[in-house]
C-alpha positions, 0 to 999 in steps of 0.5 A, a space after each residue: 408381487 410377481 408383477 412388481 419384480 420385473 418392473 424393478 429389474 427394468 428400473 435397475 437395468 436402466 440405472 446401470 446403463 445411465 451410470 455407464 454412459 455417465 462414467 464413459 462421458 467422464 472418462 472421455 472428457 475428464 474434469 474441465 475448466 473454462 478458459 477465461 481471461 485473468 490478470 496475474 502478477 509476479 510479485 513478492 512481499 517483503 520488509 523494506 527499508 526506505 533510504 532518503 536524502 534528508 537534511 536535518 534542521 537543528 533547533 536550539 533546545 531552550 528555544 520555542 519554535 513556530 513552524 509554518 508547514 505541516 508534516 508532509 507538506 512540500 517546501 521550496 528551497 529558502 522558504 521560511 521553515 520556522 521561527 525560533 523565539 527565546 522568550 517563555 511568553 512567546 512560547 505560550 503564545 505559540 502554543 495558543 496559535 498552534 491550538 487555533 490552527 488545529 481547531 480551524 483545521 478540524 472545522 474545515 476538514 471534519 465539521 464544516 459540512 456536518 448537519 444534525 442528519 449526520 448522527 452517527 458521525 457526530 456521535 463518533 466525533 463526540 466520543 473521540 473528543 471526550 477521549 482526547 480530553 481525558 488523555 490531555 488531562 492525564 498528560 497535563 496538556 491543557 492546550 490540547 484539552 481546550 481544543 478538544 473541549 471547543 470541538 465538543 461544544 461545536 459538535 453538541 451544537 450541531 447535534 441539536 440544531 438543524 445546521 451549522 455555519 462554520 464560517 463565523 467560527 473559523 473567521 473568529 478563530 483566525 481573527 484571534 490568531 492574528 491578534 496573538 501573532 501581533 503579541 509575539 516579540 520581534 526577537 526571533 530567528 527565522 530558519 530557511 529550508 536548506 533545500 526543496 522537498 517534503 517537510 517532516 516535523 520530527 526525526 526517527 533516528 535512522 537519518 544518519 545510519 545509511 546514505 545513498 553511497 552505501 546502497 551499492 554493495 549491500 549484503 544480506 547480513 548487512 541488511 539484517 543488521 540494519 533492519 535490527 538496529 535501534 534508532 538513534 535518540 534525537 531531539 524532539 525539537 529538530 525537524 528535516 526536509 526530505 528530497 522527494 525527487 528520488 528515494 530508495 528502498 532496500 528489500 530482502 527477497 528469495 533469490 529465485 524471485 530475481 532470476 530475470 531481474 536485470 538492473 534498470 528493470 521497471 517494477 511497481 511498489 505497493 507500500 503498507 496499506 497504500 492502494 496506489 502502485 508506485 512506478 520504480 526501477 531496479 538499481 542493484 541486486 546482491 549476491 545470494 546468501 542463504 537463499 536470499 538476496 538484497 534488491 535496491 529499488 529507486 523511485 521518483 514518485 513520492 507517496 502519502 506518508 513518505 515523510 514518516 515511512 522508514 521500515 515498511 511492508 512492501 509488495 514488489 510487482 515485477 511483471 503483470 500478465 494477462 491471459 488464460 490461467 490454466 492449472 499446470 497439470 492440464 498441459 501436455 506434449 502431443 504431436 510435437 506441440 505443447 498445449 492442452 486438450 479441449 472438450 468439444 461436442 463430446 470429443 477431445 481436441 488438442 490445441 496449442 498453448 503459448 505460455 507467457 508465465 508459469 508457476 508450479 501450480 498454474 500457467 498463463 496462456 497468451 490469448 490467441 489472435 484468430 488462430 484456429 488451432 490455438 486456445 480460445 475464450 471459454 474453451 473447456 480445457 481438460 484438467 484431469 481425464 483419461 487421455 490414453 487414446 492419444 498416446 497408445 
């Protein structure tokens, strides 16, 4: 026991010395982070109201319309947009033609490349068809039910065969469609597109609530009223053409986000779940009201869904910065310069930092271009630590 005690004392002393060395090391260098390059966006998320130049195409209530464009397709001025028939028999034929178009579209886009190896996809499509058949039966839409039943038969054939040749079926459907078109009466009225743009086969009721001329001068309270307005009731038969050369979006954002947002400033938009960034420009910024302002932004770049979009979730990206992202608490004024302390070879060195963007939590430092006293890639920046030796 007497021999063990001195040994234990030696171990305890060694442990104390090691701990002291560690504590001194922490005191000298503090906690650090490595300077690495990141990209930060100065952006804001908001609810946006899209304003478009739209021309409504009215269709008589008692008529049957055959449309020649799908929703979202681009149309040229004076192109044949739709034909209007008055006979009920024509209406039945049009319903059959639309059913064939839907069937051909699904074969071309969804089923044409399927084989029995695509078991999971086929099962999902089968479940979808069964659901549509039930919905069509409940609503009494037998045309939709027939289409879904035909699709279901096709999928079952694919499931239990090694491959599926869709061309024969598509050609058969197209031939049937051609025969039905020949049965349509000649008593019709063709309606031409009033302008070029994007075709929309339905109205949302917001078409006449606000025009381009009303955008300048929009206030926060007026925007709130607009956003909470109920859409006007519109005919289910009417359609419209949207001018996609230029469209606008109004957003309500915190006023402090717009401190350096000048008219004409280039920005980017991300609308809803769209991943593509849409280039745009600031057209107008309202006076602040209860900490918020209205910003009007325009774009000449259309996007998928422009024909149906109105009230959307939008991200407005004002600026993008690339550099070293450093916590704000790491910055100091030393010897008349602004920068950070870097730990190198168990010593602390002060390096200047040119901040190009800052928030209360972090700042983005411009990458040094060969400057010996500037912050460099992978420098260990001191975030917390005892720096009293530099200030005493």
